[in-house]
N, C-alpha and C positions, 0 to 999 in steps of 0.2 A: 502495500501499498503505500505510494505515493504523499503524504497526507505532511501536512507542515507538526511537528514533532516537536516537545523541547526536550532540552539537555536531560540524558537521565547520572543518576552516579548511585550503583548500587553498591550494597555493602562487599564483607566479605565472603558470606558466607548466600551471595543470588539470590536470598528470599525477602532483601530488602532493597526496596528502591525510592529514592526520593527526586522530584523535580519542582522547581518553582512555577508558578502562572503565574504569568502578568498581563494585567489586564483594568478594566475601570479601576476598581479598587484594590490597587497595586499590587504586590508580591505576594502571591499567597501559596505557604509549603505543603505539598503534596507530596503525601506518601500511597506506596503497592505494595504491599506482604501478603505472604505466601506463606501462611500456617496451614502443618498438617492434620488432617482430620481424622474421622473413626475409621474412617473406610481407606482400604489400602492402595498408595498410590495416587489415593485424591486429595488435594491442595487445596483451600477455600486462599482467592482474593479476596483482602480487604482493602478498601483505599479507601482514603478519604483524605483533610486536612491535615495536619501533625499538627496536635497540639504542643504549644511552643513550652509550655511546664510540664508535662508530663510523658511529652514527646512520641505519646501514642495517635494513632487515629483517632480523627472524629469523622464516621461514616453518617453524622446525620447531618450534619452541615449545610444550608446551601449558600453558596460564594457567592456566585452568581457577579460570574470575574468577565464577564463575556469574551468567555475563550471554550468553551463547553466541547466543537470541535476538536481544539489543536489537544487538548486535559484526553477527550478518549483517543484520539492518536496515539498520546504519547503510551498510553494503558496499553493497548494494540501493541504497541512495540517493543513491550514491557513483555508481555505475552512472549512473543516471539522469541525474545531472550532465553527468558525462563524455561520454554520451554524446548530453547536447543540445546541450552544448558544440563534439563532434566525431561532427556524426550521419553523416555520410561511414565511421565505424572501425569494423570488425567486436572484439569484444573476447575474448579468450580466459581459459579461468578451467579452470584443473586443478590437481587438491589436491598438498601436497608428499609426499603418499603416498596408495594407493591409499584408506587408510579417509578418506580427508577429502576426497577426485573424490568416494565414494561418499555423504560426509553433502551436497555440493554439490548432487550428483544427486537426494536426497532432498529439500534445501530447493525445488530447482530443481519438483520434482513438486508439491508441493505447497503450491506459486503459479501452477500450468503455464498456468490459464487465463489470469491479469495477466499472465502472463511474455509469453507467447502472446498479447495484446492488443495487446501496446506492441513487441514484438518478434523479430525472426527468430532461428530457436535451432537449432543447430546441434548435431550429438553426430560428436566423431573416435572412430571405431570400426575399430582393424586396419587403421589406413593410408588413413582417406579418410573424407568427411564423411556423414554420413548421418541423414534426420529421427532427434529426438530422440524414443523413448520413454521413460518413468517406470520398467519396470522390465529395463531393457536397461542392459549398465555398458558404461562411456564412458572412455578415456584422457581427454578433454576434453572442452571445448563450447565453443561461439563463440557468441555472439547480437551484433546490431544491429538499429539503432533502423527502424521499420516503415517503409516507401515509400522505400528505398532500395535499388539493385539488389544481388543477390544472392548469396552464394558459393560 
């Protein structure tokens, strides 16, 4: 994907990535963190503003910095880096609210041909993994670099 994105700084484990959103509200520090789940080889993608006091992710805040597409392109580039480093891992993505999960579904649908060329994509719906369809609501998504075993 050739979209404008921010420069990213990964930590030494390649599980935490930081970047700075620059927009109408100034500079906002963002963080993407991949955390193990209780499912084998599945990592949750956490994303949000970095809390300056705790250093943790605030995934409920609405930054409204006017650069959403650039921020999302940056997150997508981070997913590519993470899955290149850890090709056997699945990445689980869900929003902190149904509205954000819907936004993620819309973004995935917009770039579906690119996503499906590079990743196996599944949708979590009603307690089971299903094929992804652009107009079907999901509670979350998983993706994994192609040429690896399926979920």
